[in-house]
N, C-alpha and C positions, 0 to 999 in steps of 0.2 A: 879686453878692450870694451867698455859699457856702452852702448847705443845711446842717442840721446832720448829714445822713449824710455830706456831702462832708467835714465836718471829722472826722467819726470815722474816715473812710477813710483821710484825711491822717494821723490819728494813729496808725494802723499801719502806716504806710509805714516802709521800712528806713532811710530816711534820719534819721540821729539829731537832725540840726538842726531839722528840722520838727518831730520830737517833741517835742524840749526846749523850741521855741518854744509848741508847742500847750499844752504842761503848764503853762508860764508863764500863758499866756492864760487858760485853765481856772481855774488858781489864783486869778488875780486876780478872774475872776467870782465865783468861789466865796467868796472874803473880801468882796466887794463886797456880794455878797446877804446874808451874815451881818451885815455892818455895816448894811445897812437892816433887817434881821430885830431887831437891838438896838434901832435908836432907834424902829421901831413898837412894840415892847415898852413902852418908856418912855413913848411917847404913849398908848398904852392904858390903862398904868397911871395915869397922870395924868388921862385922861378917865374912867377908873372912879370916882376919886376925887371927881370933879365930879356924876357921876351919882349916887353914894352919897349927897352932900349934898343933891343935888335932891329925891332919894327923902325923905330925913329930913324936909325942909322942905314936903314935898307940893306941889313945883311941878311939875305935869304936862307942862308946855309944855316946860321944860328937859329933863325927863328923856325926853321923847320924841326931841327933837333928839340929845340925848348917846348915845341907844341906837340912833339911827342912824347916828351918827359911830362908835359903836364896832364895829356891825357892818361899817362899810366898811373900817375900821383891821384888822380882825380877817381880813377876806377878803384885804386886800391881804398881811397877815403870811402866811397860809396860801400864797398864791401865792408869794411869796418863799421860803417854806420848800420847797415843791415844787421849785422852781426850783433852788434851793442842794442839795438832795437829788439832782437829776438832775445837776448839775455835780460832786458829790461822787463819784457812781457813774462819771463820765467820768474823773474824775482817777484813779481806781483803775485803771482800764482803761489810760490811758497810763502809770500809774506802772508798772505790770506789763510793758509794753513796753519800758521804760527799763531793768529790771532785766534783763529778756531780752537787751537789747544791750548790758548791762553798762556803763550808763552811771552807775547807782548800785547801791550793794549791797543786798540784800535785808534788810540790819539798820539800814539808815539810815533816820532818821526825816525825812520830807520836811516837816513842818509844823513851824513856829515855836513854835505853842501847845500841842502835843501832840495830844489827842485831839480828833478835827472836831467832837464833839457840844459842847465847850466855847465852840465860836466861836457857838453860838446863844444 
């Protein structure tokens, strides 16, 4: 298994096929992490509604359970967010290498959705 540093070193090698493969791999990982963040956001929203209902109905035992579940889901979402941010940084480095090798132009937009922030 290759370490993260090994992948980074591969990304800056002059071989354009390896750089393109690394770019596509990182892009796939980034998009998958963003998808998980969106799923977790929906679950958190749903659970927050249930917590609010339990609060209004003075159901302490349910509130406690929902609060624990919310804390867990929010922690998972934060970890996915950190992971996605790291992948986005790595994508920028690889994209710069692709521009240096002339494989893409500086003005080209590599993402389908536009701004990376919209993926979250």
